[in-house]
C-alpha positions as a Markdown table, in Angstrom:
| # | Residue | x | y | z |
|---|---|---|---|---|
| 1 | Met | 5.3 | -0.9 | 10.1 |
| 2 | Val | 3.6 | -3.4 | 7.8 |
| 3 | Leu | 3.1 | -0.7 | 5.2 |
| 4 | Gly | 6.9 | 0.1 | 5.4 |
| 5 | Leu | 7.9 | -3.5 | 5.0 |
| 6 | Ser | 5.5 | -3.9 | 2.0 |
| 7 | Val | 6.9 | -0.8 | 0.3 |
| 8 | Thr | 10.5 | -1.9 | 0.9 |
| 9 | Ala | 9.8 | -5.4 | -0.6 |
| 10 | Phe | 8.0 | -3.7 | -3.6 |
| 11 | Gln | 10.9 | -1.4 | -4.1 |
| 12 | Gln | 13.4 | -4.3 | -4.2 |
| 13 | Phe | 11.3 | -6.0 | -6.9 |
| 14 | Asn | 10.4 | -3.0 | -9.0 |
| 15 | Cys | 13.8 | -1.3 | -9.0 |
| 16 | Ser | 15.8 | -4.5 | -9.7 |
| 17 | Ser | 15.6 | -3.8 | -13.4 |
| 18 | Pro | 18.9 | -2.3 | -14.8 |
| 19 | Thr | 16.7 | 0.1 | -16.8 |
| 20 | Met | 15.5 | 1.8 | -13.6 |
| 21 | Arg | 19.0 | 2.2 | -12.3 |
| 22 | Ile | 19.9 | 4.2 | -15.4 |
| 23 | Met | 16.8 | 6.1 | -16.2 |
| 24 | Glu | 14.8 | 6.6 | -13.0 |
| 25 | Val | 17.1 | 6.1 | -10.1 |
| 26 | Gly | 15.6 | 9.1 | -8.3 |
| 27 | Ile | 12.2 | 7.5 | -7.8 |
| 28 | Cys | 13.7 | 4.2 | -6.7 |
| 29 | Asn | 15.6 | 6.1 | -3.9 |
| 30 | Ala | 12.4 | 7.9 | -3.0 |
| 31 | Val | 10.4 | 4.7 | -2.6 |
| 32 | Ser | 13.2 | 3.1 | -0.6 |
| 33 | Ser | 13.3 | 6.1 | 1.7 |
| 34 | Thr | 9.5 | 5.9 | 2.1 |
| 35 | Gly | 9.7 | 2.3 | 3.2 |
| 36 | Phe | 12.3 | 3.0 | 5.8 |
| 37 | Ile | 10.5 | 6.0 | 7.1 |
| 38 | Ser | 7.3 | 4.0 | 7.4 |
| 39 | Ile | 9.0 | 1.3 | 9.4 |
| 40 | Gly | 10.5 | 4.0 | 11.7 |
| 41 | Leu | 7.1 | 5.7 | 12.2 |
| 42 | Gly | 5.5 | 2.3 | 12.9 |
| 43 | Met | 8.1 | 1.5 | 15.6 |
| 44 | Phe | 7.7 | 4.9 | 17.1 |
| 45 | Gly | 3.9 | 4.5 | 17.2 |
| 46 | Ile | 4.1 | 1.1 | 18.9 |
| 47 | Thr | 6.6 | 2.5 | 21.5 |
| 48 | Ala | 4.3 | 5.5 | 22.2 |
| 49 | Ser | 1.2 | 3.3 | 22.6 |
| 50 | Cys | 3.0 | 1.1 | 25.1 |
| 51 | Cys | 4.3 | 3.9 | 27.2 |
| 52 | His | 2.4 | 4.9 | 30.3 |
| 53 | Lys | 1.1 | 8.5 | 30.0 |
| 54 | Gly | 2.3 | 8.7 | 26.5 |
| 55 | Arg | -0.3 | 11.1 | 25.2 |
| 56 | Cys | 2.3 | 13.6 | 23.9 |
| 57 | Ala | 4.2 | 10.8 | 22.1 |
| 58 | Leu | 1.0 | 9.6 | 20.5 |
| 59 | Leu | 0.1 | 13.2 | 19.4 |
| 60 | Ser | 3.6 | 13.6 | 18.0 |
| 61 | Tyr | 3.2 | 10.3 | 16.1 |
| 62 | Ala | -0.2 | 11.4 | 14.6 |
| 63 | Val | 1.3 | 14.7 | 13.5 |
| 64 | Leu | 4.4 | 13.1 | 12.0 |
| 65 | Ala | 2.2 | 10.5 | 10.2 |
| 66 | Gln | 0.1 | 13.1 | 8.6 |
| 67 | Leu | 3.1 | 15.1 | 7.5 |
| 68 | Phe | 4.6 | 11.9 | 6.1 |
| 69 | Gly | 1.4 | 11.1 | 4.2 |
| 70 | Ala | 1.2 | 14.6 | 2.7 |
| 71 | Ala | 4.9 | 14.3 | 1.6 |
| 72 | Cys | 4.1 | 11.0 | -0.1 |
| 73 | Gly | 1.2 | 12.6 | -2.0 |
| 74 | Val | 3.4 | 15.5 | -3.1 |
| 75 | Gly | 6.2 | 13.1 | -4.1 |
| 76 | Cys | 3.7 | 11.0 | -6.1 |
| 77 | Ala | 2.6 | 14.1 | -8.2 |
| 78 | Tyr | 6.2 | 15.3 | -8.6 |
| 79 | Phe | 7.6 | 12.0 | -9.8 |
| 80 | Leu | 4.8 | 11.5 | -12.2 |
| 81 | Ala | 5.7 | 14.8 | -13.9 |
| 82 | Val | 9.4 | 13.9 | -13.8 |
| 83 | Val | 9.0 | 10.5 | -15.3 |
| 84 | Ser | 6.8 | 11.8 | -18.1 |
| 85 | Thr | 9.4 | 14.5 | -18.8 |
| 86 | Asn | 12.4 | 12.2 | -18.7 |
| 87 | Thr | 11.0 | 9.5 | -20.9 |
| 88 | Thr | 9.7 | 12.0 | -23.4 |
| 89 | Leu | 13.1 | 13.6 | -23.5 |
| 90 | Ile | 14.9 | 10.3 | -24.2 |
| 91 | Asp | 12.4 | 9.5 | -26.9 |
| 92 | Tyr | 12.9 | 12.8 | -28.6 |
| 93 | Ala | 16.7 | 12.6 | -28.3 |
| 94 | Cys | 16.8 | 9.1 | -29.9 |
| 95 | Ile | 14.4 | 10.2 | -32.7 |
| 96 | Gln | 16.6 | 13.1 | -33.4 |
| 97 | Glu | 19.6 | 10.8 | -33.3 |
| 98 | Gln | 18.0 | 8.5 | -35.8 |
| 99 | Arg | 17.3 | 11.4 | -38.1 |
| 100 | Ser | 20.7 | 12.9 | -37.9 |
| 101 | Ser | 22.7 | 9.6 | -37.5 |
| 102 | Thr | 25.2 | 11.5 | -35.4 |
| 103 | Val | 25.7 | 10.9 | -31.7 |
| 104 | Ser | 25.8 | 14.2 | -29.8 |
| 105 | Ser | 25.7 | 15.1 | -26.2 |
| 106 | His | 23.7 | 18.2 | -26.9 |
| 107 | Val | 20.2 | 17.7 | -28.4 |
| 108 | Ala | 18.1 | 20.6 | -29.6 |
| 109 | Phe | 14.7 | 20.6 | -28.0 |
| 110 | Ala | 11.9 | 23.2 | -28.3 |
| 111 | Gly | 14.3 | 25.8 | -29.6 |
| 112 | Gly | 16.9 | 25.3 | -26.9 |
| 113 | Thr | 19.2 | 22.8 | -25.4 |
| 114 | Thr | 17.9 | 20.0 | -23.2 |
| 115 | Ser | 18.9 | 19.4 | -19.6 |
| 116 | Gln | 21.4 | 16.8 | -18.4 |
| 117 | Leu | 18.6 | 14.3 | -18.6 |
| 118 | Ser | 19.0 | 14.1 | -22.4 |
| 119 | Phe | 22.5 | 12.8 | -21.8 |
| 120 | Val | 21.1 | 9.4 | -20.9 |
| 121 | Ala | 20.5 | 8.7 | -24.6 |
| 122 | Ala | 23.9 | 10.0 | -25.7 |
| 123 | Glu | 25.7 | 8.1 | -22.9 |
| 124 | Ala | 23.9 | 4.8 | -23.6 |
| 125 | Gln | 24.7 | 5.0 | -27.3 |
| 126 | Ala | 28.3 | 5.9 | -26.6 |
| 127 | Val | 28.6 | 2.8 | -24.3 |
| 128 | Tyr | 27.1 | 0.6 | -26.9 |
| 129 | Asn | 29.4 | 2.0 | -29.7 |
| 130 | Ser | 32.4 | 1.3 | -27.5 |
| 131 | Met | 31.3 | -2.2 | -26.7 |
| 132 | Ser | 30.5 | -2.9 | -30.4 |
| 133 | Ala | 34.0 | -1.5 | -31.4 |
| 134 | Ala | 35.6 | -3.7 | -28.8 |
| 135 | Leu | 33.8 | -6.8 | -30.0 |
| 136 | Gln | 34.8 | -6.1 | -33.6 |
| 137 | Ala | 38.4 | -5.6 | -32.6 |
| 138 | Cys | 38.3 | -8.9 | -30.8 |
| 139 | Arg | 36.9 | -10.7 | -33.8 |
| 140 | Val | 40.0 | -9.6 | -35.8 |
| 141 | His | 42.0 | -12.0 | -33.6 |
| 142 | Thr | 39.2 | -14.4 | -32.7 |
| 143 | Pro | 36.8 | -14.6 | -35.7 |
| 144 | Ala | 34.6 | -17.1 | -33.9 |
| 145 | Ala | 33.7 | -14.8 | -31.0 |
| 146 | Leu | 30.0 | -14.3 | -30.7 |
| 147 | Arg | 29.8 | -12.1 | -27.6 |
| 148 | Leu | 31.8 | -9.7 | -25.6 |
| 149 | Glu | 32.3 | -12.1 | -22.7 |
| 150 | Gly | 34.4 | -14.2 | -25.1 |
| 151 | Cys | 37.0 | -11.4 | -25.3 |
| 152 | Glu | 38.6 | -11.0 | -21.9 |
| 153 | Glu | 40.8 | -8.1 | -23.0 |
| 154 | Ala | 37.7 | -6.2 | -24.2 |
| 155 | Gln | 35.5 | -6.5 | -21.2 |
| 156 | Ser | 37.4 | -4.2 | -18.9 |
| 157 | Ser | 38.4 | -1.5 | -21.4 |
| 158 | Val | 36.8 | 1.2 | -23.4 |
| 159 | Ala | 37.4 | 0.7 | -27.1 |
| 160 | Ala | 38.4 | 3.6 | -29.3 |
| 161 | Ser | 35.8 | 5.2 | -31.5 |
| 162 | Asn | 36.0 | 7.1 | -34.7 |
| 163 | Asp | 34.0 | 9.9 | -33.1 |
| 164 | Ser | 36.2 | 11.7 | -30.5 |
| 165 | Asp | 33.2 | 13.1 | -28.6 |
| 166 | Thr | 31.7 | 9.6 | -28.3 |
| 167 | Ala | 35.0 | 8.1 | -27.2 |
| 168 | Ala | 35.5 | 10.9 | -24.6 |
| 169 | Leu | 31.9 | 10.4 | -23.3 |
| 170 | Ala | 32.4 | 6.6 | -23.0 |
| 171 | Gly | 35.7 | 7.1 | -21.2 |
| 172 | Asn | 34.0 | 9.5 | -18.7 |
| 173 | Ile | 31.3 | 6.9 | -18.0 |
| 174 | Phe | 33.9 | 4.2 | -17.4 |
| 175 | Met | 35.9 | 6.5 | -15.0 |
| 176 | Gln | 32.7 | 7.3 | -13.0 |
| 177 | Gly | 32.0 | 3.6 | -12.4 |
| 178 | Arg | 28.7 | 3.5 | -14.3 |
| 179 | Trp | 30.0 | 1.3 | -17.1 |
| 180 | Asn | 28.7 | -1.9 | -15.5 |
| 181 | Asp | 25.2 | -0.4 | -15.1 |
| 182 | Tyr | 25.0 | 0.3 | -18.8 |
| 183 | Gln | 26.3 | -3.1 | -19.6 |
| 184 | Asp | 23.7 | -4.7 | -17.5 |
| 185 | Met | 21.0 | -2.6 | -19.2 |
| 186 | Phe | 22.1 | -3.7 | -22.7 |
| 187 | Arg | 22.4 | -7.3 | -21.6 |
| 188 | Trp | 18.9 | -7.2 | -20.2 |
| 189 | Ala | 17.6 | -5.5 | -23.3 |
| 190 | Glu | 19.1 | -8.0 | -25.7 |
| 191 | Asp | 17.7 | -10.9 | -23.7 |
| 192 | Gln | 14.2 | -9.5 | -23.1 |
| 193 | Tyr | 13.5 | -7.4 | -26.2 |
| 194 | Leu | 15.8 | -9.0 | -28.9 |
| 195 | Cys | 17.3 | -5.6 | -29.8 |
| 196 | Gly | 20.7 | -4.0 | -30.2 |
| 197 | Gly | 22.1 | -0.5 | -29.7 |
| 198 | Phe | 20.2 | 2.3 | -28.0 |
| 199 | Cys | 19.2 | 5.1 | -30.3 |
| 200 | Gln | 20.6 | 3.4 | -33.4 |
| 201 | Gly | 20.1 | -0.2 | -34.0 |
| 202 | Gly | 23.1 | -2.5 | -34.1 |
| 203 | Met | 24.4 | -6.0 | -33.8 |
| 204 | Pro | 24.1 | -7.9 | -30.5 |
| 205 | Val | 27.2 | -7.7 | -28.3 |
| 206 | Phe | 26.1 | -10.4 | -25.7 |
| 207 | Ala | 24.6 | -13.0 | -28.1 |
| 208 | Leu | 21.3 | -13.0 | -26.2 |
| 209 | Pro | 18.8 | -14.6 | -26.0 |
| 210 | Ala | 20.9 | -17.8 | -25.7 |
| 211 | Gly | 21.1 | -19.6 | -29.0 |
| 212 | Ser | 19.7 | -16.8 | -31.1 |
| 213 | Val | 23.1 | -15.6 | -32.4 |
| 214 | Thr | 25.2 | -17.8 | -34.7 |
| 215 | Gln | 28.1 | -17.4 | -37.0 |
| 216 | Asp | 25.7 | -16.7 | -39.8 |
| 217 | Asn | 23.8 | -13.8 | -38.2 |
| 218 | Lys | 26.2 | -12.4 | -35.7 |
| 219 | Leu | 26.8 | -9.3 | -37.8 |
| 220 | Ser | 23.1 | -8.7 | -38.4 |
| 221 | Asn | 21.7 | -5.5 | -37.0 |
| 222 | Arg | 18.7 | -5.5 | -34.7 |
| 223 | Ser | 16.2 | -2.7 | -34.0 |
| 224 | Ala | 17.1 | 0.0 | -31.5 |
| 225 | Cys | 16.5 | -0.7 | -27.8 |
| 226 | Phe | 15.4 | 2.7 | -26.6 |
| 227 | Ala | 11.6 | 2.2 | -27.4 |
| 228 | Pro | 11.1 | -0.9 | -25.2 |
| 229 | Leu | 13.4 | 0.3 | -22.5 |
| 230 | Val | 11.7 | 3.7 | -22.2 |
| 231 | Gln | 8.3 | 1.9 | -22.2 |
| 232 | Glu | 9.6 | -0.3 | -19.3 |
| 233 | Ala | 10.9 | 2.7 | -17.4 |
| 234 | Arg | 7.5 | 4.4 | -17.8 |
| 235 | Trp | 5.7 | 1.3 | -16.5 |
| 236 | Arg | 7.9 | 0.6 | -13.6 |
| 237 | Ala | 8.1 | 4.3 | -12.6 |
| 238 | Ser | 4.3 | 4.5 | -12.7 |
| 239 | Leu | 4.1 | 1.5 | -10.3 |
| 240 | Ala | 6.5 | 3.3 | -8.0 |
| 241 | Cys | 4.4 | 6.5 | -8.1 |
| 242 | Ala | 1.3 | 4.4 | -7.3 |
| 243 | Ala | 3.1 | 3.0 | -4.3 |
| 244 | Leu | 3.8 | 6.5 | -3.0 |
| 245 | Gly | 0.2 | 7.4 | -3.7 |
| 246 | Ala | -1.0 | 4.4 | -1.8 |
| 247 | Cys | 1.1 | 5.3 | 1.2 |
| 248 | Ser | -0.4 | 8.8 | 1.2 |
| 249 | Ile | -3.9 | 7.5 | 1.0 |
| 250 | Leu | -3.5 | 4.8 | 3.7 |
| 251 | Val | -2.0 | 7.4 | 6.1 |
| 252 | Val | -4.1 | 10.4 | 5.4 |
| 253 | Ala | -7.5 | 8.8 | 4.7 |
| 254 | Pro | -8.3 | 7.7 | 8.3 |
| 255 | Val | -7.9 | 11.3 | 9.5 |
| 256 | Leu | -10.0 | 12.7 | 6.7 |
| 257 | Cys | -12.7 | 10.1 | 7.4 |
| 258 | Ala | -12.8 | 11.2 | 11.0 |
| 259 | Cys | -13.2 | 14.9 | 10.1 |
| 260 | Trp | -17.0 | 14.6 | 10.0 |
| 261 | Leu | -16.8 | 14.6 | 13.8 |
| 262 | Ala | -16.0 | 18.3 | 13.7 |
| 263 | Cys | -19.4 | 19.0 | 12.1 |
| 264 | Ala | -21.3 | 16.5 | 14.2 |
| 265 | Pro | -23.9 | 17.9 | 16.7 |
| 266 | Pro | -23.0 | 18.0 | 20.4 |
| 267 | Pro | -24.0 | 15.1 | 22.5 |
| 268 | Lys | -27.4 | 15.2 | 24.3 |
| 269 | Val | -28.4 | 13.9 | 27.6 |
| 270 | Arg | -30.7 | 10.9 | 27.3 |
| 271 | Ala | -34.1 | 11.3 | 28.8 |
| 272 | Gly | -34.7 | 9.3 | 32.0 |
| 273 | Tyr | -31.0 | 8.4 | 32.4 |
| 274 | Val | -29.7 | 8.9 | 35.8 |
| 275 | His | -26.0 | 9.5 | 36.1 |
| 276 | Arg | -24.0 | 8.0 | 38.8 |
| 277 | Pro | -22.1 | 10.5 | 41.0 |
| 278 | Glu | -18.8 | 9.0 | 39.8 |
| 279 | Glu | -19.7 | 9.8 | 36.2 |
| 280 | Leu | -20.6 | 13.4 | 37.0 |
| 281 | Glu | -17.5 | 14.0 | 39.0 |
| 282 | Trp | -15.3 | 12.3 | 36.4 |
| 283 | Asn | -13.8 | 10.1 | 39.1 |
| 284 | Pro | -12.7 | 6.6 | 38.3 |
| 285 | Val | -15.1 | 3.9 | 39.3 |
| 286 | Ser | -13.5 | 1.4 | 41.7 |
| 287 | Gln | -13.4 | -2.2 | 40.8 |
| 288 | Arg | -15.0 | -3.1 | 44.1 |
| 289 | Asp | -18.1 | -1.0 | 43.4 |
| 290 | Glu | -18.5 | -2.6 | 40.0 |
| 291 | Asp | -18.2 | -6.1 | 41.5 |
| 292 | Glu | -20.8 | -5.3 | 44.1 |
| 293 | Glu | -23.2 | -3.9 | 41.5 |
| 294 | Asp | -22.8 | -7.0 | 39.4 |
| 295 | Met | -23.6 | -9.2 | 42.4 |
| 296 | Leu | -26.7 | -7.2 | 43.2 |
| 297 | Glu | -27.9 | -7.4 | 39.5 |
| 298 | Gly | -27.3 | -11.2 | 39.6 |
| 299 | Ala | -29.2 | -11.6 | 42.8 |
| 300 | Glu | -32.2 | -9.7 | 41.4 |
| 301 | Met | -32.2 | -11.8 | 38.2 |
| 302 | Arg | -32.2 | -15.2 | 39.9 |
| 303 | Pro | -35.8 | -15.2 | 41.1 |
| 304 | Leu | -37.1 | -14.0 | 37.8 |
| 305 | Met | -35.2 | -16.8 | 36.0 |
| 306 | Ala | -36.4 | -19.4 | 38.5 |
| 307 | Ala | -40.0 | -18.2 | 38.0 |
| 308 | Glu | -39.8 | -18.6 | 34.3 |
């Protein structure tokens, strides 16, 4: 149960970044599920240990715990491969975007077309282009506006773009309710990495960090945000995979450490040791017999202690 609470708290910290909500939402859900399952298993184990004659329940708990540990190990290896593929794919898509200077939802990769994962780069750039166009349209009427929040009419709408594919993609994101997630990611990137745009560099649309954007430099382009954001996603996703691996080790290792008992030699009878009848018959020893034996041993030891 303690393991589950620790994993859940770690997931809340590690997946709080907007970058993870966009790029690696799958592993965040996996870590969250791991934490809740660990808590459930812990509660089941405590209940089974407190029940009278609960050997079957304890055995079931042990089997479920080992299956859970094995699943965590498999999940760790799987998500390590997925994270490496996703981030490499986004890197490649943005590099191709910078070379072609054209946003496209289909990116050639290794002689073919990438999977839907490559759409993250196209979607992010489309959202930025729409926000940038909205801010520029706002400045026609309000030239002193430094950030998108200063244009109330532009915050809840998708601005038109010269590229019909980009405008359609941005509109689709807005209709699916993921627009705010992308906005949070760009707000975070501007504040933390002093960048603008995603694949292509651009001007800041949220005027972050505070005080860094003035009337003189509000139109200045910044470097693209994809490189630091992808690096952050790799780092945070690696920590999440490490959490899954730690869960697997902590659950499976105790059983593996006890496997040497299977190869241990059988027990031997000690020379000169006389078994009591109760031990040979596997009958429980009464408390009364034990008390009488303790009293006899105490009576025998008193003269010896007095002589000393």
